C-alpha positions as CSV (number, residue, x, y, z in Angstrom):
1,X,8.0,0.4,-13.9
2,X,11.4,-0.6,-12.6
3,X,12.2,-4.7,-12.7
4,X,13.4,-6.6,-9.5
5,X,13.9,-10.2,-8.7
6,X,11.6,-11.0,-5.7
7,X,13.0,-14.5,-5.9
8,X,16.8,-14.1,-4.8
9,X,17.8,-15.2,-1.6
10,X,18.0,-11.9,0.2
11,X,14.7,-10.8,-0.8
12,X,13.1,-14.2,-0.1
13,X,14.5,-14.1,3.5
14,X,13.3,-10.4,4.1
15,X,9.8,-11.3,2.8
16,X,9.8,-14.3,5.3
17,X,10.8,-12.2,8.2
18,X,8.1,-9.4,7.4
19,X,5.4,-12.0,6.8
20,X,6.3,-13.5,10.4
21,X,6.0,-10.0,11.9
22,X,2.7,-9.5,10.2
23,X,1.4,-13.0,11.1
24,X,2.2,-12.2,15.0
25,X,0.6,-8.9,14.8
26,X,-2.5,-10.3,13.2
27,X,-2.7,-13.0,15.9
28,X,-2.2,-10.6,18.6
29,X,-2.6,-6.8,17.6
30,X,-1.1,-5.4,20.7
31,X,0.9,-2.2,20.9
32,X,4.1,-4.1,21.0
33,X,3.3,-6.1,17.9
34,X,2.1,-2.8,16.4
35,X,5.6,-1.4,17.1
36,X,7.1,-4.2,15.3
37,X,5.0,-3.6,12.3
38,X,5.8,0.1,12.2
39,X,9.5,-0.5,12.8
40,X,9.7,-2.2,9.6
41,X,8.6,1.1,7.9
42,X,11.0,3.8,6.3
43,X,8.8,6.1,8.4
44,X,5.7,6.0,10.7
45,X,4.2,9.2,12.1
46,X,2.7,9.5,15.5
47,X,-1.0,8.3,16.3
48,X,-1.0,5.7,13.5
49,X,-3.4,2.9,14.0
50,X,-3.4,-0.2,12.1
51,X,-6.0,-2.8,12.7
52,X,-5.5,-6.6,12.5
53,X,-5.3,-8.2,9.0
54,X,-2.4,-6.0,7.8
55,X,0.0,-7.6,5.3
56,X,3.1,-6.1,3.7
57,X,5.9,-7.9,1.7
58,X,8.9,-6.0,2.8
59,X,7.7,-2.7,4.6
60,X,11.2,-1.0,4.1
61,X,9.9,1.6,1.5
62,X,6.4,2.3,3.3
63,X,6.1,5.9,4.8
64,X,2.9,6.8,6.8
65,X,2.2,10.1,7.9
66,X,0.7,11.2,11.5
67,X,-2.9,10.1,12.6
68,X,-3.5,7.9,9.7
69,X,-5.9,5.0,10.4
70,X,-5.6,1.8,8.5
71,X,-8.7,-0.7,8.9
72,X,-8.6,-4.5,9.0
73,X,-7.3,-6.6,6.1
74,X,-5.1,-4.1,4.3
75,X,-2.7,-5.5,2.0
76,X,0.3,-3.6,0.8
77,X,2.6,-5.1,-1.9
78,X,5.5,-3.0,-1.6
79,X,9.1,-3.8,-3.1
80,X,12.4,-3.7,-1.3
81,X,13.7,-0.9,-3.6
82,X,12.8,3.0,-3.7
83,X,10.8,2.7,-6.9
84,X,8.5,0.4,-5.0
85,X,7.8,3.0,-2.1
86,X,4.4,3.2,-0.8
87,X,3.7,6.7,0.7
88,X,0.6,7.4,2.7
89,X,0.1,11.1,4.2
90,X,-1.4,12.5,7.4
91,X,-4.7,12.1,8.6
92,X,-5.7,9.5,6.0
93,X,-8.6,7.0,6.5
94,X,-7.9,3.6,4.7
95,X,-11.0,1.2,4.7
96,X,-11.3,-2.5,5.4
97,X,-9.9,-4.7,2.7
98,X,-7.8,-2.2,0.7
99,X,-5.1,-3.3,-1.4
100,X,-2.1,-1.0,-2.4
101,X,-0.2,-2.8,-5.1
102,X,3.2,-1.3,-6.1
103,X,4.2,-4.7,-7.7
104,X,3.1,-6.2,-10.8
105,X,4.4,-8.7,-13.5
106,X,5.2,-8.5,-17.2
107,X,2.3,-8.6,-19.7
108,X,4.5,-10.3,-22.2
109,X,4.1,-13.8,-21.6
110,X,8.1,-14.5,-22.6
111,X,8.9,-11.9,-20.2
112,X,6.8,-13.2,-17.5
113,X,8.6,-16.3,-17.8
114,X,11.7,-14.6,-16.2
115,X,9.4,-14.3,-13.0
116,X,10.7,-10.6,-12.6
117,X,8.7,-8.4,-10.7
118,X,8.1,-4.7,-11.9
119,X,7.4,-1.9,-9.4
120,X,6.3,1.6,-9.4
121,X,5.5,3.9,-6.4
122,X,2.2,4.9,-5.0
123,X,1.9,8.2,-3.4
124,X,-1.5,8.9,-1.2
125,X,-1.7,12.6,-0.1
126,X,-2.7,14.1,3.3
127,X,-6.5,13.7,4.4
128,X,-7.5,11.2,1.7
129,X,-10.3,8.8,2.3
130,X,-10.1,5.4,0.4
131,X,-13.2,3.4,0.9
132,X,-13.6,-0.3,1.7
133,X,-12.4,-2.9,-0.9
134,X,-10.5,-0.1,-3.2
135,X,-7.6,-1.6,-5.1
136,X,-4.9,1.0,-6.0
137,X,-2.6,-0.1,-8.6
138,X,1.4,0.8,-9.1
139,X,2.6,4.2,-10.2
140,X,-0.6,5.9,-9.0
141,X,-0.7,9.3,-7.1
142,X,-3.9,10.3,-5.0
143,X,-4.0,13.9,-4.4
144,X,-4.6,15.7,-1.0
145,X,-8.4,15.6,0.5
146,X,-9.3,13.0,-2.3
147,X,-12.0,10.6,-1.6
148,X,-12.0,7.1,-3.4
149,X,-15.4,5.4,-3.5
150,X,-15.6,1.6,-2.0
151,X,-14.9,-1.1,-4.4
152,X,-13.0,1.3,-6.8
153,X,-10.0,0.1,-8.8
154,X,-7.5,3.0,-9.2
155,X,-5.5,2.9,-12.5
156,X,-4.6,6.4,-12.8
157,X,-3.7,9.4,-10.8
158,X,-6.5,11.0,-8.7
159,X,-6.4,15.0,-8.7
160,X,-6.6,16.8,-5.1
161,X,-9.9,17.7,-4.0
162,X,-11.8,15.0,-6.1
163,X,-14.4,12.1,-5.5
164,X,-13.5,9.2,-7.8
165,X,-15.2,5.8,-7.8
166,X,-15.8,2.8,-10.1
167,X,-13.7,0.3,-12.0
168,X,-11.6,1.9,-13.2
169,X,-12.0,4.7,-11.0
170,X,-13.4,8.1,-12.7
171,X,-14.0,11.4,-11.4
172,X,-17.5,11.8,-9.7
173,X,-17.3,15.5,-8.5
174,X,-14.9,18.0,-7.2
175,X,-14.9,18.8,-3.5
């Protein structure tokens, strides 16, 4: 995990501006406000649908493939550096209340006093279904065609063509 300072002036200003764009979209999820949201991203494919309740911190390192659907109340804690990138493939289904958390804090209490954030990328392959209320932690890769059961907490990589569920998420079966 790579450290970064989320409290420096530049990052505070960028987060404030991004939060305002998210607030406007969530208040009025029009095509124009969706365009403002996807305009924050490093890349947003064609046919992407994002429902109201979407929140991200920076947006600049988010990439979304074609025809991906993000349901209501999705929280994406991303970072302004490439190590905090969140990549979502094409044809993905992201359920309601999903959290993609590429940012964390130090476990050591002395280090945590520095208020630094730590980040590691999240990569979600193509044609992945992430069920309602799933939490995906920093550094996780979810392979193509995988399914993550509702309410799961994904702490480790998920192989392609598998179904996982639980807290922590564990393999249920192959597809």
